[in-house]
C-alpha positions as CSV (number, residue, x, y, z in Angstrom):
1,M,74.1,145.9,0.3
2,A,72.6,148.2,2.9
3,K,73.3,147.3,6.5
4,T,69.6,147.3,7.2
5,A,68.8,144.9,4.4
6,P,68.1,141.2,5.3
7,P,70.1,138.4,3.7
8,P,69.5,137.8,0.0
9,G,66.4,135.6,-0.6
10,T,64.7,136.7,2.6
11,G,62.4,139.6,3.4
12,D,60.9,141.6,6.2
13,I,57.1,141.6,6.6
14,F,55.8,144.9,8.0
15,P,52.4,145.4,9.7
16,E,50.8,146.8,6.5
17,E,51.8,143.6,4.6
18,A,51.2,141.2,7.5
19,A,47.4,141.8,7.3
20,S,47.4,140.0,3.9
21,W,49.5,137.1,5.4
22,L,47.1,136.8,8.3
23,Q,44.1,136.7,6.0
24,L,45.6,133.8,4.0
25,E,46.4,132.0,7.3
26,Q,42.9,132.5,8.7
27,T,41.3,131.4,5.4
28,A,43.5,128.2,5.4
29,R,42.4,127.4,9.0
30,R,38.7,128.0,8.2
31,V,38.6,126.0,5.0
32,F,40.8,123.1,6.1
33,Q,38.8,122.6,9.3
34,L,35.7,122.2,7.2
35,Y,37.3,119.0,5.9
36,G,38.2,117.8,9.3
37,Y,41.9,118.9,9.4
38,G,43.6,120.0,12.6
39,E,46.8,122.1,12.8
40,I,50.2,120.5,13.4
41,R,53.4,122.4,14.2
42,T,56.7,120.7,13.7
43,P,60.3,122.1,14.2
44,I,61.8,124.2,11.5
45,F,64.9,122.0,11.6
46,E,65.1,118.2,11.6
47,F,67.8,115.5,11.6
48,T,69.2,115.6,8.1
49,E,68.2,111.9,7.6
50,V,64.5,112.9,7.8
51,F,64.9,114.6,4.4
52,R,67.4,112.3,2.8
53,H,65.2,109.3,3.6
54,G,62.0,111.0,2.7
55,L,62.8,113.1,-0.3
56,G,65.4,110.9,-1.9
57,D,69.2,111.4,-2.4
58,E,68.8,112.1,-6.1
59,T,66.4,115.0,-5.8
60,E,67.6,118.6,-6.6
61,V,66.4,119.6,-3.1
62,V,68.7,117.2,-1.2
63,Q,71.7,117.4,-3.6
64,K,71.9,121.2,-4.0
65,E,69.4,123.2,-2.0
66,M,69.3,122.2,1.7
67,Y,70.8,124.3,4.5
68,T,72.6,121.7,6.6
69,F,74.7,122.2,9.7
70,E,76.1,120.3,12.7
71,D,75.0,120.9,16.3
72,R,77.4,120.9,19.2
73,G,77.0,117.1,19.5
74,G,78.1,116.6,15.9
75,R,74.7,115.7,14.7
76,S,73.7,116.7,11.2
77,L,70.6,119.0,11.2
78,T,68.8,120.6,8.3
79,L,66.4,123.6,8.0
80,R,63.3,122.2,6.6
81,P,63.1,122.6,2.8
82,E,59.5,121.4,2.7
83,G,56.8,120.4,5.1
84,T,55.8,116.8,4.3
85,A,58.9,114.9,5.6
86,G,58.8,116.5,9.0
87,V,55.0,116.0,9.4
88,M,55.3,112.4,8.4
89,R,58.2,111.9,10.9
90,A,55.8,113.2,13.6
91,L,52.9,111.1,12.4
92,S,55.0,107.9,12.1
93,G,54.7,107.6,15.9
94,T,50.9,107.6,15.7
95,D,48.1,105.2,14.6
96,A,48.6,106.5,11.0
97,M,51.2,103.7,10.6
98,N,48.3,101.2,11.2
99,G,46.0,102.6,8.5
100,V,44.1,105.0,10.7
101,E,43.4,108.3,8.9
102,N,45.1,111.4,10.3
103,R,44.2,114.8,8.8
104,V,46.6,117.7,9.6
105,F,47.6,121.0,8.1
106,Y,50.6,123.2,8.7
107,M,52.0,126.6,7.8
108,G,55.3,128.3,8.3
109,P,58.7,129.1,6.9
110,M,60.8,126.7,4.7
111,F,64.4,127.1,3.5
112,R,66.1,126.3,0.2
113,G,69.4,127.6,-1.2
114,E,67.9,128.6,-4.6
115,R,68.7,131.6,-6.7
116,P,66.2,134.2,-5.6
117,A,63.5,135.3,-8.1
118,A,60.0,136.6,-8.1
119,G,57.9,134.3,-5.9
120,R,61.0,132.2,-5.0
121,R,63.0,133.0,-1.9
122,R,65.6,131.2,0.2
123,Q,63.3,131.6,3.2
124,F,59.8,131.2,1.9
125,H,56.5,130.2,3.4
126,Q,54.1,127.4,2.7
127,V,50.6,126.3,3.8
128,G,49.9,122.7,3.3
129,V,47.9,119.6,4.3
130,E,48.7,115.9,4.8
131,N,46.2,113.1,5.0
132,A,48.1,110.1,6.3
133,G,47.2,106.5,7.0
134,R,44.8,105.5,4.3
135,V,45.0,105.0,0.5
136,S,42.0,105.9,-1.6
137,P,41.4,107.6,-5.0
138,G,38.5,109.4,-3.2
139,L,40.9,111.0,-0.7
140,D,43.2,112.1,-3.6
141,A,40.3,113.8,-5.4
142,E,39.1,115.4,-2.1
143,C,42.6,116.8,-1.5
144,I,42.6,118.5,-4.9
145,A,39.0,119.8,-4.4
146,M,40.0,121.2,-1.0
147,L,43.0,123.0,-2.5
148,L,40.8,124.6,-5.2
149,H,38.2,125.5,-2.5
150,F,41.0,127.2,-0.5
151,L,42.2,129.2,-3.5
152,E,38.7,130.2,-4.3
153,E,38.2,131.6,-0.8
154,C,41.5,133.5,-1.1
155,G,40.0,135.2,-4.2
156,I,42.4,133.4,-6.6
157,T,40.7,132.4,-9.9
158,G,42.1,131.4,-13.3
159,T,44.3,128.5,-12.2
160,S,45.0,125.5,-14.4
161,L,45.1,122.0,-12.9
162,M,47.4,119.4,-14.3
163,I,47.4,115.8,-13.0
164,N,49.3,112.6,-13.7
165,T,50.1,109.3,-12.1
166,R,53.5,108.0,-10.9
167,G,52.1,104.5,-10.4
168,V,53.9,102.5,-7.7
169,P,57.5,101.4,-7.5
170,E,56.6,97.9,-8.7
171,D,55.3,99.4,-11.9
172,R,58.3,101.4,-12.9
173,K,60.9,98.9,-14.3
174,D,59.5,98.8,-17.9
175,A,58.8,102.6,-17.8
176,E,62.3,103.4,-16.7
177,A,63.8,101.2,-19.4
178,A,61.6,103.0,-22.0
179,L,62.7,106.4,-20.8
180,R,66.4,105.5,-20.8
181,E,66.1,104.1,-24.3
182,H,64.5,107.3,-25.4
183,F,66.9,109.7,-23.8
184,A,70.2,107.9,-24.1
185,P,70.8,108.8,-27.8
186,H,70.4,112.5,-27.0
187,A,72.5,112.6,-23.8
188,A,75.2,114.7,-25.5
189,E,72.7,117.4,-26.3
190,M,71.2,117.5,-22.8
191,C,72.3,119.4,-19.7
192,E,75.0,118.1,-17.4
193,D,72.5,117.3,-14.7
194,C,70.3,115.2,-17.0
195,R,73.3,113.2,-18.2
196,V,73.8,112.2,-14.6
197,R,70.1,111.6,-14.1
198,L,70.1,109.3,-17.1
199,E,72.1,106.8,-15.0
200,R,71.0,107.5,-11.5
201,N,67.3,108.5,-11.7
202,V,65.9,108.9,-15.1
203,W,62.5,110.2,-13.8
204,R,64.3,113.4,-12.7
205,I,64.9,114.3,-16.4
206,L,61.1,114.8,-16.8
207,D,61.3,117.5,-14.1
208,C,64.2,119.4,-15.8
209,K,63.5,123.0,-16.7
210,Q,66.6,123.5,-18.9
211,E,65.7,124.6,-22.5
212,C,68.2,122.3,-24.1
213,C,66.3,119.3,-22.7
214,Q,62.8,120.3,-23.4
215,K,62.4,118.9,-26.9
216,W,63.5,115.4,-25.8
217,I,61.3,115.6,-22.7
218,D,58.3,116.6,-24.9
219,A,58.9,113.6,-27.1
220,A,59.3,111.1,-24.3
221,P,57.0,108.0,-24.1
222,D,54.0,108.1,-21.8
223,A,55.4,106.2,-18.8
224,A,51.9,105.7,-17.3
225,S,50.8,103.6,-20.3
226,L,53.4,101.0,-19.2
227,F,52.2,100.8,-15.6
228,G,50.1,97.9,-14.2
229,Q,46.4,97.7,-14.5
230,D,45.8,98.4,-10.8
231,S,47.7,101.7,-11.1
232,R,45.9,102.8,-14.2
233,D,42.5,101.9,-12.6
234,Y,43.4,104.0,-9.6
235,F,44.3,107.0,-11.6
236,R,41.2,106.6,-13.8
237,R,39.0,106.6,-10.6
238,V,40.6,109.9,-9.5
239,C,39.9,111.4,-12.9
240,D,36.3,110.2,-12.8
241,I,35.7,111.7,-9.4
242,L,37.1,115.1,-10.4
243,A,34.9,115.0,-13.6
244,D,31.8,114.1,-11.5
245,Q,32.5,117.2,-9.4
246,N,32.9,119.4,-12.5
247,I,36.6,120.2,-11.7
248,P,38.4,120.9,-14.9
249,F,41.9,119.3,-15.3
250,R,44.4,118.2,-17.9
251,V,46.3,115.0,-17.8
252,E,50.0,115.9,-18.2
253,P,52.2,112.8,-18.8
254,R,55.4,114.7,-18.1
255,L,54.3,115.8,-14.7
256,V,56.3,113.9,-12.0
257,R,56.9,116.6,-9.3
258,G,60.4,117.0,-7.9
259,L,60.5,114.5,-5.1
260,D,61.0,110.8,-5.0
261,Y,58.3,109.9,-2.5
262,Y,55.4,110.3,-4.9
263,V,53.2,107.4,-5.9
264,H,49.9,107.3,-7.8
265,T,48.4,110.8,-8.2
266,V,50.5,113.9,-8.6
267,F,49.1,117.3,-9.4
268,E,50.1,120.9,-9.9
269,L,48.2,124.2,-10.2
270,T,49.6,127.1,-12.3
271,H,48.5,130.7,-12.5
272,P,49.3,133.3,-15.3
273,G,49.8,136.1,-12.8
274,L,53.1,134.5,-11.6
275,G,55.1,134.8,-14.9
276,A,57.5,132.2,-16.0
277,Q,57.7,130.5,-12.6
278,N,53.9,129.9,-12.7
279,A,53.4,127.0,-10.2
280,I,51.2,128.2,-7.3
281,A,50.6,124.9,-5.5
282,G,51.1,121.2,-6.0
283,G,51.2,117.8,-4.3
284,G,50.1,114.2,-4.6
285,R,50.0,110.8,-3.0
286,Y,53.2,109.6,-1.4
287,R,54.9,106.6,0.2
288,L,57.5,108.0,2.6
289,L,60.1,106.1,4.7
290,T,61.1,107.8,7.9
291,P,64.4,107.1,9.7
292,G,64.1,104.3,12.2
293,S,61.1,102.8,10.5
294,N,61.1,99.6,8.4
295,R,57.9,100.4,6.5
296,P,56.7,103.6,4.8
297,I,53.8,105.8,5.8
298,E,51.2,106.5,3.2
299,G,49.5,109.8,2.6
300,V,48.3,112.5,0.2
301,G,48.7,116.2,0.5
302,F,49.7,119.5,-1.1
303,A,51.6,122.7,-0.3
304,A,51.0,126.2,-1.6
305,G,53.7,129.0,-1.5
306,M,52.3,131.9,0.4
307,E,54.4,134.5,-1.4
308,R,53.0,133.1,-4.7
309,L,49.5,133.2,-3.4
310,L,49.9,136.9,-2.6
311,I,51.4,137.6,-6.1
312,A,48.5,135.9,-7.7
313,R,46.0,137.8,-5.6
314,E,47.7,141.1,-6.6
315,S,47.7,140.2,-10.3
316,L,43.9,139.7,-10.0
317,G,43.3,143.0,-8.3
318,V,42.1,141.4,-5.1
319,P,42.3,144.2,-2.5
320,A,44.7,143.8,0.3
321,P,43.0,144.0,3.8
322,A,43.8,147.2,5.7
323,P,45.7,146.8,8.9
324,E,43.6,147.0,12.0
325,R,43.1,150.6,13.0
326,P,43.3,151.6,16.7
327,K,39.8,152.2,18.0
328,V,40.6,155.2,20.1
329,F,43.4,157.7,20.8
330,L,43.3,159.0,24.4
331,L,44.3,162.7,24.2
332,S,45.7,164.0,27.5
333,L,45.8,167.7,28.4
334,G,47.9,168.0,31.6
335,E,49.6,165.6,34.0
336,K,46.5,164.6,35.8
337,A,44.7,163.7,32.6
338,L,47.7,161.7,31.4
339,A,47.7,159.6,34.6
340,F,44.0,159.1,34.3
341,N,44.2,158.1,30.7
342,A,46.9,155.6,31.4
343,K,44.6,153.7,33.7
344,L,41.6,154.2,31.3
345,A,43.7,152.7,28.5
346,S,44.4,149.6,30.5
347,E,40.7,149.2,31.4
348,L,39.7,149.5,27.7
349,R,42.3,147.0,26.5
350,H,41.3,144.4,29.0
351,G,37.7,145.0,27.8
352,G,38.8,144.2,24.2
353,V,39.0,147.8,22.9
354,S,42.2,148.9,21.2
355,A,43.5,152.1,22.8
356,F,46.6,154.3,22.2
357,L,48.0,157.4,24.0
358,E,51.1,159.5,24.3
359,Y,53.0,158.9,27.6
360,E,54.7,162.3,27.5
361,A,53.1,165.7,27.9
362,K,52.5,167.1,24.4
363,S,50.3,169.8,22.9
364,M,46.8,169.1,21.6
365,K,47.9,169.8,18.0
366,S,50.8,167.3,18.3
367,Q,48.6,164.6,19.8
368,M,46.0,165.1,17.0
369,R,48.8,164.6,14.4
370,T,49.7,161.3,16.1
371,A,46.0,160.2,16.1
372,D,45.9,161.0,12.3
373,R,49.1,159.1,11.7
374,I,47.9,155.9,13.4
375,R,44.5,156.3,11.8
376,A,42.6,156.1,15.0
377,Q,38.9,155.9,14.6
378,Y,38.1,158.1,17.6
379,V,39.9,160.6,19.8
380,Y,38.8,161.0,23.4
381,I,39.9,164.4,24.8
382,L,40.5,164.7,28.5
383,G,41.8,167.8,30.3
384,E,41.4,169.3,33.8
385,S,38.0,170.7,33.1
386,E,36.8,167.4,31.7
387,L,38.1,165.6,34.8
388,E,36.2,168.1,37.0
389,S,32.9,167.7,35.0
390,G,33.3,163.9,34.6
391,L,32.7,164.2,30.9
392,G,35.4,163.8,28.2
393,Q,34.9,164.7,24.5
394,L,34.7,161.8,22.1
395,K,35.4,162.8,18.5
396,N,34.6,160.6,15.5
397,M,37.6,161.1,13.2
398,A,35.7,160.2,10.0
399,T,32.7,162.6,10.5
400,G,34.2,165.2,12.8
401,E,31.2,164.7,15.2
402,Q,32.0,165.3,18.8
403,K,30.0,164.5,21.9
404,P,30.5,164.4,25.7
405,V,31.0,160.9,27.2
406,A,31.8,159.9,30.7
407,P,35.0,157.7,31.1
408,G,32.9,154.9,32.5
409,D,30.6,154.9,29.4
410,L,33.5,155.2,26.9
411,S,33.8,151.4,26.2
412,A,30.0,151.1,25.4
413,A,30.2,154.3,23.3
414,L,32.9,152.8,21.1
415,R,31.2,149.6,20.3
């Protein structure tokens, strides 16, 4: 590995790429705020118990993928592998615990010790939302609609929406018994992880991606048909609202999502531009217990992988935004002009105009090459004769047009 390369599963984001990231972030802020969501920022590491309590000890994330370490006080800390648990830890100290609706969104890096692949990194980035405090099929449907609105504004079309219900814990005894009865005779032919899941958490089998397990998963009974009437009515209401809004979806009985906190509605969106790992976003309703609390916090939300959003955009031919070009390059001919331009650059920048200059004496030809390299929109040429006359030469780099402009009028001339 080259000494300049970052660790495997991570990547550097240079300015020409950062413009696309910034556009996604700005789109998220604009769309989510239309639905009444405000931004929340939580630490990138939490006490490990936040994730063990919230995600479940039997999940792949907790068992195999977390980056956990001890601080100097011997406390176990973990880099956040997802956003929901930390956000709910923060909101558990608010009125969301008393049924008051709290709408927040977040964005930032997450960390999982997975094998790197296209669209899957060990440090990856997510944008997500959480609506905590209230339980309603309407809120679940609105959350899905907001996700689709966000993707549409990002220029991402052609997604497929799958939804299912996880019911509530009180529903699951009969369903778990039916799943164990189905999978137990085939355990010897299934992967090692699923043989363990059969005894410890049979629902996790439905989330397995190993080829040897797929035919038994495909033939598994529909667990939702064994749930109570209240849970089935809740899910039916979500489906009816989506249908009323002309949002196409497919009910997928095998969809459980990979975390134990989900109840009622779960959903996932896929996109063909991502290849085999085609999930672009997902989420659902959850009931999550935070450390130190004796009752769970309720919510609904989703997360979308930003790397995957960018891959999907690229597959659709959505043009990447160009990095912001400097407005003007101040070309200095002589020491007096250089000193004058240094002060002029400061005035322009404080007035909201991007300005660039060389701080060493260089030839006009060399400075014009620099202006071309940084793709400056204008060049303002100032030498001793221009200082004496009080008029510099402003050159439009796109048209080649050049005209005299006084330094005091430059800001207005560039607008």
